[in-house]
C-alpha positions as CSV (number, residue, x, y, z in Angstrom):
1,X,-16.5,-7.3,19.8
2,X,-16.2,-6.3,16.2
3,X,-18.1,-8.5,13.8
4,X,-17.3,-7.9,10.1
5,X,-19.8,-9.3,7.6
6,X,-18.8,-12.6,6.0
7,X,-16.4,-12.0,3.2
8,X,-18.0,-12.6,-0.2
9,X,-17.8,-11.4,-3.7
10,X,-20.9,-9.3,-3.2
11,X,-19.3,-7.7,-0.1
12,X,-16.2,-6.8,-2.1
13,X,-18.3,-5.4,-4.9
14,X,-20.3,-3.3,-2.4
15,X,-17.1,-1.7,-1.3
16,X,-16.0,-1.1,-4.9
17,X,-19.3,0.9,-5.4
18,X,-18.7,2.7,-2.1
19,X,-15.2,3.7,-3.4
20,X,-16.6,4.9,-6.7
21,X,-19.0,7.2,-4.8
22,X,-16.1,8.9,-2.8
23,X,-15.2,11.7,-5.1
24,X,-12.1,12.7,-3.1
25,X,-10.7,9.1,-3.2
26,X,-11.4,8.7,-6.9
27,X,-9.9,12.0,-7.9
28,X,-6.8,11.7,-5.7
29,X,-6.1,8.2,-7.2
30,X,-6.6,9.6,-10.7
31,X,-4.2,12.4,-10.0
32,X,-1.6,10.0,-8.6
33,X,-2.1,7.7,-11.6
34,X,-1.5,10.6,-14.0
35,X,1.6,11.6,-12.0
36,X,3.1,8.2,-11.7
37,X,2.1,6.6,-15.0
38,X,2.3,9.4,-17.5
39,X,3.9,12.6,-16.2
40,X,6.8,11.1,-14.2
41,X,7.0,7.3,-14.7
42,X,10.7,7.0,-14.0
43,X,12.9,7.6,-11.0
44,X,16.0,9.1,-12.5
45,X,15.4,12.8,-11.9
46,X,15.3,14.1,-8.3
47,X,12.6,16.7,-9.4
48,X,10.3,13.9,-10.5
49,X,10.8,11.9,-7.4
50,X,10.3,14.9,-5.1
51,X,6.9,15.7,-6.8
52,X,5.7,12.1,-6.5
53,X,6.9,11.6,-2.9
54,X,5.4,14.9,-1.9
55,X,2.0,14.1,-3.4
56,X,2.0,10.7,-1.7
57,X,3.0,12.2,1.6
58,X,0.2,14.7,1.3
59,X,-2.6,12.5,0.0
60,X,-1.8,9.6,2.3
61,X,-0.6,11.6,5.4
62,X,2.6,9.5,5.7
63,X,4.2,12.1,8.0
64,X,7.5,12.2,6.3
65,X,9.1,15.5,7.4
66,X,12.2,15.3,5.3
67,X,10.8,14.5,1.9
68,X,14.0,15.7,0.1
69,X,16.1,13.2,2.0
70,X,13.7,10.4,1.1
71,X,13.6,11.5,-2.6
72,X,17.4,11.5,-2.7
73,X,17.5,8.1,-1.1
74,X,15.1,6.8,-3.8
75,X,17.2,8.4,-6.6
76,X,20.3,6.7,-5.3
77,X,18.7,3.3,-5.2
78,X,18.2,3.3,-9.0
79,X,14.8,1.4,-8.7
80,X,13.2,1.5,-12.1
81,X,14.4,-1.9,-13.4
82,X,13.6,-3.5,-10.0
83,X,10.1,-2.0,-10.0
84,X,9.4,-3.2,-13.5
85,X,10.6,-6.7,-12.7
86,X,8.4,-6.8,-9.5
87,X,11.4,-7.1,-7.2
88,X,9.8,-7.1,-3.7
89,X,13.1,-6.2,-2.0
90,X,12.8,-2.7,-3.4
91,X,10.1,-1.9,-0.8
92,X,12.4,-2.6,2.2
93,X,15.3,-0.8,0.5
94,X,13.2,2.4,0.1
95,X,11.7,2.1,3.6
96,X,15.1,2.0,5.5
97,X,16.8,5.3,5.6
98,X,18.9,7.4,8.0
99,X,17.7,11.0,8.6
100,X,20.1,13.2,10.6
101,X,22.0,10.1,11.7
102,X,18.8,8.3,13.0
103,X,17.5,5.1,11.3
104,X,13.9,5.4,10.1
105,X,11.6,2.9,8.6
106,X,9.0,4.4,6.2
107,X,7.5,1.0,5.3
108,X,4.0,2.1,4.6
109,X,5.3,5.0,2.4
110,X,7.6,2.6,0.5
111,X,4.7,0.3,-0.3
112,X,2.6,3.2,-1.5
113,X,5.5,4.5,-3.6
114,X,6.0,1.2,-5.3
115,X,2.3,0.5,-5.6
116,X,1.7,3.7,-7.5
117,X,4.2,2.6,-10.1
118,X,2.8,-0.9,-10.4
119,X,-0.4,-1.3,-8.4
120,X,-1.2,-4.8,-9.5
121,X,2.3,-6.0,-8.4
122,X,2.9,-4.0,-5.2
123,X,0.1,-4.0,-2.7
124,X,-0.1,-1.2,-0.1
125,X,0.5,-1.8,3.6
126,X,-1.1,0.5,6.2
127,X,-2.6,0.2,9.7
128,X,-6.1,-0.4,8.4
129,X,-4.9,-3.3,6.2
130,X,-3.0,-4.8,9.1
131,X,-6.0,-4.7,11.4
132,X,-8.3,-6.3,8.8
133,X,-5.8,-9.1,8.1
134,X,-5.3,-9.7,11.8
135,X,-9.1,-9.9,12.3
136,X,-9.5,-12.5,9.6
137,X,-6.5,-14.4,10.7
138,X,-7.9,-14.6,14.2
139,X,-11.3,-15.5,12.9
140,X,-10.5,-18.0,10.1
141,X,-6.7,-18.7,10.2
142,X,-6.6,-18.1,6.5
143,X,-2.7,-18.0,6.4
144,X,0.3,-18.7,8.5
145,X,1.6,-15.3,9.7
146,X,2.0,-13.1,12.8
147,X,1.4,-9.4,13.0
148,X,5.1,-8.6,12.9
149,X,5.5,-10.7,9.7
150,X,3.4,-8.1,7.8
151,X,6.3,-5.7,8.0
152,X,8.3,-8.2,5.8
153,X,7.0,-7.2,2.3
154,X,7.3,-10.7,0.8
155,X,5.3,-12.2,3.6
156,X,2.8,-9.3,3.5
157,X,2.2,-9.8,-0.3
158,X,2.0,-13.6,0.1
159,X,-0.6,-13.1,2.9
160,X,-2.8,-11.1,0.6
161,X,-2.5,-13.8,-2.1
162,X,-3.5,-16.4,0.6
163,X,-6.4,-14.1,1.6
164,X,-7.6,-14.0,-2.0
165,X,-7.4,-17.8,-2.4
166,X,-8.9,-18.7,1.0
167,X,-11.9,-16.5,0.5
168,X,-12.3,-17.4,-3.2
169,X,-11.9,-13.9,-4.6
170,X,-9.0,-14.7,-6.9
171,X,-10.6,-12.8,-9.8
172,X,-9.6,-9.5,-8.1
173,X,-6.1,-8.2,-8.5
174,X,-4.0,-6.9,-5.6
175,X,-5.1,-3.3,-6.2
176,X,-8.7,-4.3,-5.9
177,X,-8.1,-6.3,-2.7
178,X,-6.2,-3.3,-1.3
179,X,-9.1,-1.0,-2.0
180,X,-11.6,-3.4,-0.4
181,X,-9.5,-4.2,2.7
182,X,-8.5,-0.5,3.3
183,X,-12.1,0.6,3.3
184,X,-13.2,-2.2,5.5
185,X,-10.5,-1.3,8.0
186,X,-11.5,2.4,7.9
187,X,-15.1,1.3,8.6
188,X,-14.5,-1.2,11.4
189,X,-11.2,0.0,12.9
190,X,-11.4,3.8,12.7
191,X,-8.6,5.8,14.1
192,X,-9.4,7.8,17.2
193,X,-7.8,11.2,17.2
């Protein structure tokens, strides 16, 4: 059975240092920050959206094979005001799309797309984060949710807020918590290829 070290501020800080020593992670995030915050902060031009979506798809291996369709979908949603106001429903609106007549749910990609515009407001969901949250839920029952609830963005975000409170790590923002949980998941629940 997997035994993750007790969650503490020192454990979180240890993972922050680990992150800072991973040149590829630091530089990829820095490049994405430049792209999303300075070069193409808005979502009103298909060219800008295509570049951002392509970069995310590549860096995060989100496996979207029709990036143009996704970019056009984002453009048609007119999301900038909603992102700025922290409207959590924008994640689900981006994630649900039809490609060649088939419904797709690119939930993880949508969380990443929103997060890279406003990282302290939109936490990122992925399989590592899910596994860590489920581990701590089983161990400590820190919040009231089930695995499938994490695919509802409002519940997912509230679960992370509950996580911060329960483990007394409120001084960290959602981006910090994401960085910690993601690395923890990568260490303790590695994907087997």
